[in-house]
Residue, then its C-alpha position, 0 to 999 in steps of 0.5 A: m574739743s570735747l563732745p557734750h555728755h549725751i553724745l559721749d553716752a550715746e556712743a558708748s552705750g547707745p545704738t550703733f551709728e547705723e542704727r541711729f541714722a538708718p530711720a533718717f536715710w529710709g525716710f530720705s530714700v522715700s522723699l526721693l521717690l515722692f519728689g520724682v512723682t511731684t516733678l512729674q505730676g507738675y510737669l502734667y499740670f502745667t503742660h496739660y491745664n490752664d487754671k485760674l492765675w491763682v492756682g498757677l501760682l500756687a501750684g508754681g509756689m508749692i513746687t519750687l518750695d518742694f524742690i528747695s526743701m529737697g536741697l536742704i534735706s540732702q545738704s543735712m543728710y550729708h552733713y550728718i553722714l559723710p565728713q564725719f562718718g561713724s561719729f555722733a558729734p554732728l548730732s549736737a545740733i540740728t543744722p540751719e538747713l533742716t530748720v529752715e526746711c521744717l519752716i517750709s514744711a509748714l507752709l507746704t502743709f498749710a497751702s495744701q490744707t487751704y486749697f482743700a478748704y477751697q474746694l469745700f467751699m466751692i460746693r457751696r452746701p446750704g446750711i450753718v453745719a457746712k460753714l461752720t465746717n469749712l471755717s473750723v478747717v481754716i482754723l485748724g490749718t491756721v493754728g498748725l502753721g502758727s505752731g509750726i513757724g514757732f517751732a521753726a523759730m524755736m530750732f533756730m534759737f536753740p539747735e542744741e536742743v532738738f535732738a537730745n535734752r529737747n526744749h520743752t517749749l519746742a515739743i509742745l509747739a510741734g505737738i500742736s503743729k502736727g496734731f492740728a494739722a492731722a485734725a485739719n485732715i481728718v475734719a476736711t475728709i469727713a466734711m468732703c465726703s458728707f457732702l458728696t454722699l448728699s449730692d449723689t442722685g441716684l443716676a449711675e453716671t453721677s454715682n460714679m462720679l462721686d465715688t471716684i472723687m471720694h476714694f481719691f480724697v479718702n485715700r490722700a486723707v489716709l496718707v497724710t494723716v498716717a504720716q502726720i500721726g507717725l510723726l506726732v507719736t515717734f517724735f514724743a515716744t523716741s524723743n533720743h532717736l531719729w525715728w520721727l525724721a522718717f515720718h517728717i521728711p516724707t510728709t512735706k512730699l506727700y502734701v505736694t504730691t497729693f495737691f497736684a494729684m488733685l489737680n490732674a485727677r480731674s482728666s480721670v473722673p467720668g464725665q470730665s473731659a474738659p480742664g476744670q476745678v475739683s469743685s467742678m465735678i461735683e457742681s456737674a454732679n449736683r446739676g444732675r439732681g432736678s436740673a431745670i432752666r430758670y430765669a434769674p431772680h430779677e427777671k419776670p416770665e412775662q417779659f420774654g413772651d413765650a419763653y416762659e416755657l423754658d421754666s418747665p422743671r422737665l423738657g423731653d424731645r418733643e418740647l426741645d423741637s417744638p416751635r415754641f421752644a425755638k421762639g423762647l430762645e430768640s427772645p432777648r432773654f438768651a442774648n446773653p449766652a449764661i444759662y441759669v441752672t438750679t438744683t436742690s443743693t447749688t446754683a451754677e451759671i454756666 
């Protein structure tokens, strides 16, 4: 069987076999390391936290898809390197396994960004700007997912036009997918840091908590955005080489690793000894700003007698020990154990 002309030309005048596959090999090595980190992070999460059902299912689905992705990448590396070692013939087409892995990568990227958008939503900043910001993150992530699915579909239909003689439509879909994913990361991180900055109360404990959270989100954004931009640049700048695989293979693992790091980071945030959503850390910080115990909107102070004293914006030690405060606690208002906490930026029921 004769080889395609572009394969023969590559063997005659292009880079050597080692130079051609070195980027893919090192990307594969980094992905193995990140997969080990993700496995450890997943173990720590499932053995230490008991979150909402949908969060647990999302975490389980992501680590399962990550495991499948690692197996598909390993099989593809075996196909390209070992059976015909030294030959460029396997590069005539992309493997079905690597095509499925690209689809899984799009799904994992979207899942991670959706959870990030959920954390933004849970901060519940008032105003149209915050709502539009949250919506833009969802839209950018959805467009990235749709174009990523289209990219994988084109790879299925034209497997010979991926590594060389690249299909024009495939290239456009790849650019949209990676570009919008990077944009979603940038917008979400800027919004998160802005919202957290506005929540700063000036108290040392609150400021330390917010600084820790912001450092985590910024570091996560730098990692995944650099990987996405590197993938985008190398995909178009080195169309006849495999440099883009050096970024593509580890990028999926970065999204999963940082997702579990986001879940597990709660135990390292000052003042957060109990498990809870990352957004609960932010709500805890917000509660420190002008907090007061208030009645629910439909309730009137006079219907509870002396309990109205609890509406004071500040309660000192003397008030807490006073008979009037104790009498207020005995009122029907506190038959329900919920406490309504109101701040300048958020309202929470605890």
